[in-house]
C-alpha positions in Angstrom: -6.8 27.9 19.6 -8.0 28.0 16.0 -6.3 26.2 13.2 -5.8 27.3 9.8 -6.5 24.8 6.8 -4.9 25.7 3.5 -5.6 23.7 0.1 -2.4 23.0 -2.1 -3.6 22.7 -5.7 -0.5 23.4 -7.5 2.3 20.9 -8.4 5.0 23.3 -7.7 4.0 24.0 -4.1 3.5 20.2 -3.7 7.2 19.7 -4.7 8.3 22.4 -2.3 6.7 20.7 0.6 9.2 17.7 0.7 11.3 18.6 3.8 8.2 19.8 5.9 6.2 16.8 4.7 8.8 14.2 5.9 9.6 16.0 9.0 5.8 15.7 9.9 5.7 12.0 9.0 8.6 11.3 11.3 6.7 12.9 14.1 3.5 11.1 13.4 4.0 7.9 15.4 4.4 4.2 14.8 1.6 3.8 12.1 3.6 5.7 9.5 4.3 4.1 6.2 6.6 4.5 3.1 3.4 4.9 1.2 2.9 8.2 3.0 6.3 9.7 2.2 6.7 12.7 0.0 8.8 10.6 -2.4 6.1 8.0 -2.9 3.0 10.3 -3.2 4.9 13.0 -5.2 6.1 10.4 -7.6 2.6 8.9 -8.0 1.3 12.3 -8.9 4.0 12.9 -11.4 3.4 9.7 -13.2 -0.5 9.1 -12.6 -1.9 12.5 -11.8 -3.0 13.6 -15.2 -6.7 14.7 -15.5 -6.7 14.8 -11.7 -6.7 17.9 -9.3 -4.5 18.3 -6.4 -6.3 19.2 -3.1 -3.6 18.6 -0.4 -4.8 20.1 2.9 -2.3 21.6 5.4 -3.4 22.2 8.8 -1.3 24.7 10.7 -1.2 26.1 14.3 0.5 29.4 14.7 2.4 28.7 11.4 3.5 25.3 12.4 2.4 22.4 10.3 0.6 19.7 12.4 -1.4 17.7 9.8 -1.4 16.9 6.1 -4.5 15.2 4.3 -2.9 14.1 1.0 -6.0 14.4 -1.1 -6.9 14.8 -4.7 -10.1 15.5 -6.6 -11.4 12.9 -9.0 -14.7 12.5 -10.9 -16.2 9.1 -11.0 -19.4 7.6 -12.4 -21.5 5.0 -10.3 -24.4 3.5 -11.8 -24.6 6.2 -14.5 -24.3 9.1 -12.0 -21.1 11.4 -12.4 -19.9 13.0 -9.3 -16.8 14.7 -7.8 -15.1 13.7 -4.7 -11.8 13.7 -2.5 -9.6 10.7 -2.5 -6.1 9.9 -1.3 -3.1 10.6 -3.6 -1.6 7.1 -4.3 -5.1 5.4 -4.6 -5.7 2.7 -7.1 -2.8 2.4 -9.5 0.5 1.1 -7.9 -1.4 -0.2 -4.8 -0.5 1.9 -2.0 -1.4 0.6 1.5 -2.0 2.3 4.8 -3.0 5.8 3.2 -4.0 8.2 5.9 -3.9 11.8 7.3 -0.5 12.5 8.7 -0.8 14.3 11.9 1.4 15.0 14.9 0.4 12.3 17.4 -0.7 14.7 20.1 -2.7 16.9 17.7 -5.0 14.4 16.2 -8.4 15.6 17.6 -8.2 19.2 16.7 -6.6 18.4 13.3 -9.6 16.0 12.5 -12.1 18.8 13.6 -10.3 21.2 11.4 -10.3 18.9 8.4 -13.9 18.0 8.9 -15.1 21.5 9.0 -13.1 22.1 5.7 -14.6 19.1 3.8 -18.1 20.1 5.1 -17.7 23.5 3.6 -16.6 22.1 0.3 -19.3 19.4 0.4 -18.1 16.8 -1.9 -18.0 13.0 -1.5 -15.2 11.6 0.5 -13.8 8.2 -0.6 -10.6 7.1 1.3 -9.3 3.6 0.5 -6.6 1.4 2.0 -7.0 2.7 5.6 -5.5 0.7 8.4 -8.6 -0.4 10.0 -9.0 0.5 13.8 -5.8 2.7 13.6 -6.1 5.3 10.7 -6.6 8.9 11.7 -8.5 9.4 8.5 -11.3 7.1 9.8 -12.2 9.6 12.4 -13.5 11.9 9.7 -16.4 9.6 9.2 -18.0 10.2 12.6 -17.1 13.8 12.5 -18.9 14.5 9.3 -21.9 12.3 10.5 -22.2 14.9 13.3 -22.5 17.4 10.6 -25.3 15.6 8.9 -23.3 13.5 6.4 -23.9 9.9 5.6 -20.9 7.7 6.2 -20.0 4.0 6.0 -16.6 2.1 6.6 -16.2 -1.0 4.7 -13.7 -3.8 5.5 -11.9 -4.5 2.1 -8.7 -6.4 2.4 -6.0 -7.9 4.5 -2.2 -7.4 4.9 -0.4 -10.6 6.2 2.7 -9.8 8.4 5.4 -11.3 10.3 6.3 -9.8 13.7 10.1 -10.1 14.0 10.8 -8.4 17.2 13.2 -10.6 19.2 13.4 -13.3 16.6 16.5 -14.8 15.2 16.4 -16.7 11.9 16.4 -20.1 13.7 13.7 -19.1 16.0 11.6 -17.7 13.2 12.0 -20.9 11.1 10.8 -22.9 14.1 7.4 -20.9 13.9 6.8 -22.2 10.4 4.7 -25.3 9.6 6.9 -28.4 9.4 6.1 -29.0 5.7 6.9 -25.5 4.7 10.1 -25.3 6.9 11.4 -28.5 5.4 10.4 -27.5 1.8 12.4 -24.3 2.1 15.4 -26.0 3.5 15.3 -28.7 0.9 15.0 -26.3 -2.0 17.8 -24.1 -0.7 20.0 -27.0 -0.3 19.3 -28.3 -3.6 20.1 -25.0 -5.3 23.4 -24.7 -3.4 24.4 -28.2 -4.4 23.7 -27.8 -8.2 24.6 -24.1 -8.7 26.9 -21.3 -7.5 24.2 -19.3 -5.6 24.4 -15.5 -5.0 21.7 -13.4 -3.2 22.6 -9.7 -3.6 21.0 -6.4 -2.6 21.6 -3.4 -4.8 23.5 -0.8 -3.0 25.0 1.5 -5.6 23.5 3.4 -8.5 24.8 1.0 -11.1 23.7 -2.1 -9.2 20.1 -0.5 -8.8 19.9 0.1 -12.5 20.8 -3.4 -13.4 18.7 -5.0 -10.6 15.7 -3.0 -11.7 15.9 -3.9 -15.2 16.3 -7.6 -14.2 13.2 -7.2 -11.8 10.9 -5.9 -14.7 12.3 -8.7 -17.0 11.7 -11.5 -14.5 8.3 -10.2 -13.4 7.1 -10.1 -16.8 8.5 -13.5 -17.5 6.7 -14.8 -14.5 3.3 -13.5 -15.4 3.4 -13.7 -19.3 2.0 -17.2 -19.3 -0.7 -16.2 -16.9 -2.1 -13.3 -19.0 0.2 -10.6 -17.7 0.3 -8.6 -14.4 -0.8 -5.1 -13.6 2.2 -4.7 -11.2 4.8 -3.6 -13.8 2.7 -3.9 -16.8 2.7 -0.4 -18.4 5.3 2.1 -19.2 4.1 4.5 -16.6 4.3 1.8 -13.8 7.8 1.0 -14.8 8.8 4.7 -15.1 7.4 5.2 -11.6 9.2 2.4 -9.9 12.3 3.1 -11.7 12.3 6.6 -10.2 11.1 5.3 -6.8 13.7 2.9 -6.5 16.4 5.5 -7.4 15.0 7.8 -4.5 14.6 4.8 -2.1 18.3 3.9 -2.7 19.2 7.6 -1.8 17.1 7.4 1.3 18.4 4.0 2.4 15.0 2.3 1.8 15.6 0.1 -1.0 15.8 -3.6 -0.6 16.0 -5.0 -4.2 17.4 -8.4 -4.3 18.5 -10.8 -7.1 19.0 -14.5 -6.8 21.4 -15.6 -9.3 22.4 -19.2 -10.3 25.9 -19.6 -11.8 25.7 -15.9 -12.5 22.2 -16.0 -14.2 19.4 -13.9 -12.7 16.8 -16.5 -11.7 14.5 -14.5 -9.2 14.1 -11.0 -8.0 12.4 -9.4 -4.9 11.6 -5.6 -4.4 11.1 -4.4 -0.9 11.2 -1.2 0.9 12.7 -0.7 4.4 11.0 2.4 6.1 11.6 2.8 9.7 11.6 -0.7 11.2 9.2 -2.2 8.8 10.2 -4.2 5.6 7.6 -4.1 3.1 7.5 -6.8 0.4 6.2 -5.0 -2.7 6.9 -7.1 -5.9 8.9 -10.0 -7.2 9.5 -12.0 -10.3 11.3 -15.2 -11.4 12.5 -17.1 -14.6 9.8 -19.8 -15.4 12.7 -22.0 -16.5 13.7 -22.3 -12.7 10.1 -22.5 -11.4 10.4 -26.2 -10.5 13.4 -25.5 -8.4 11.5 -23.1 -6.1 13.5 -20.0 -6.8 10.6 -17.9 -5.7 10.1 -19.6 -2.5 13.9 -19.4 -1.7 14.1 -15.9 -2.6 11.2 -14.9 -0.2 12.9 -17.0 2.7 16.3 -15.3 2.2 14.7 -11.8 2.0 12.9 -12.5 5.4 16.3 -13.7 6.8 18.0 -10.4 5.7 15.2 -8.5 7.4 15.7 -10.3 10.6 19.5 -9.8 10.4 19.1 -6.1 9.9 16.9 -5.7 12.9 13.5 -5.1 11.2 10.6 -5.3 13.5 8.1 -6.4 11.0 8.0 -8.0 7.6 4.8 -7.0 5.7 3.4 -8.7 2.8 1.0 -5.9 2.1 -2.5 -6.4 0.8 -3.8 -9.6 -0.6 -4.7 -12.9 0.9 -2.8 -15.2 -1.4 -2.1 -18.5 0.2 1.7 -18.4 0.0 1.9 -15.3 2.3 0.2 -17.3 5.1 2.9 -20.0 4.7 5.3 -17.5 6.0 3.1 -15.1 8.1 0.8 -15.9 11.0 -0.8 -12.5 11.6 -2.7 -10.0 9.4 -4.2 -6.6 9.7 -7.5 -5.5 8.1 -7.7 -2.6 5.6 -10.9 -0.6 5.2 -12.5 2.1 3.1 -14.4 5.2 4.2 -17.0 6.6 2.2 -18.9 9.8 3.3 -21.5 11.8 1.4 -22.8 15.3 2.3 -26.6 16.1 3.2 -27.5 17.0 -0.4 -30.2 15.1 -2.6 -27.5 14.5 -5.4 -25.1 13.1 -2.8 -27.8 10.7 -1.3 -28.4 9.6 -4.9 -25.0 8.7 -5.4 -24.6 6.9 -2.1 -27.7 5.0 -2.8 -26.5 4.0 -6.3 -23.2 2.8 -4.8 -24.9 0.8 -2.1 -27.1 -0.8 -4.9 -24.0 -1.7 -6.9 -22.3 -3.4 -4.0 -25.6 -5.2 -3.2 -25.7 -6.5 -6.9 -22.2 -7.7 -6.6 -22.8 -9.5 -3.3 -25.9 -11.1 -4.9 -23.7 -12.2 -7.8 -21.1 -13.7 -5.4 -23.9 -15.7 -3.6 -25.0 -17.1 -6.9 -21.4 -18.0 -7.8 -20.8 -19.6 -4.4 -24.0 -21.8 -4.7 -22.7 -23.0 -8.1 -19.3 -23.9 -6.5 -17.3 -21.8 -8.7 -15.5 -19.6 -6.3 -15.1 -18.6 -2.7 -16.0 -14.8 -2.1 -14.0 -12.6 0.2 -16.0 -11.4 3.0 -16.8 -7.7 3.1 -18.3 -5.9 6.1 -19.9 -2.6 6.2 -20.3 -0.3 9.4 -22.7 2.5 8.7 -21.7 5.6 10.5 -24.8 7.5 10.1 
């Protein structure tokens, strides 16, 4: 059975896909993510899609939508060479994780074949970041394109620490923590409740969301001001995107926006999204005046407790190997990036330039390591062909 592949390059048609998009996502299996929802990716395009070109691929079988490749086209320059390529919507700005092709779970093989044929015909670089390594459907495009004469490489990039909450109570989860960390959390919480009237509230109404979001932005900026700022909520576009996204998430029942208040004064905030049975911790902030009281630590613990109480299967810290995440989490999953280049002289030049840039960065890290300045993150490449 032949499949039809259609390229959506018009913002109006993207907007009209909302219902069909999310129905397919719901049928795609356990590896779906809030970062693949129409709400997240359409919002990203609305706020960050200037100077980019939509290239969303729809795969249909007898008119039924069986796969979506949420692509865009972007021109980049590597080592002075400018080139065009296909990337995921949501890449880069805002830090979307687990980007992927959305596909009916039983139609993966024919959908990947149809997409590989289309990409091969267009013959532009493929650069797909933030893949769930070993599970992403999009990763199968690499070997499929190599069979068509392309050059491909999959690179391990980052990790996402997470907590498996299935079958856990709050007490049983606390028992899994290191003794020092468990004791520190309890001591900090006890000290706060002794000294202050403590509230920990999740926004559930339109008015509560508006106030809690304003408090989040303020607390996040306060937290990072002395450290040179943060790219999490550091620009008007980022604030506008998350303002809109939290409003949509509230409507969908996904929003988990908490504020910890001491005697009625906001001291810390945590922004999470509950999609399916996964609670994703996205952003946080706290008032530096209360830093020594451990308000950030207490807020994280109380958010995990809420996730357990509402029956979440997993609490995901998303990408980044910051030490504090591993005080709470014992597991992590790997992210990767797929790069594939068509069999043309110019594409080979681009691939070689990019490889040279990565080699230079690795050499610089080795020099840094020998001088004892920093410990580099390990990056592994798997050449596909």
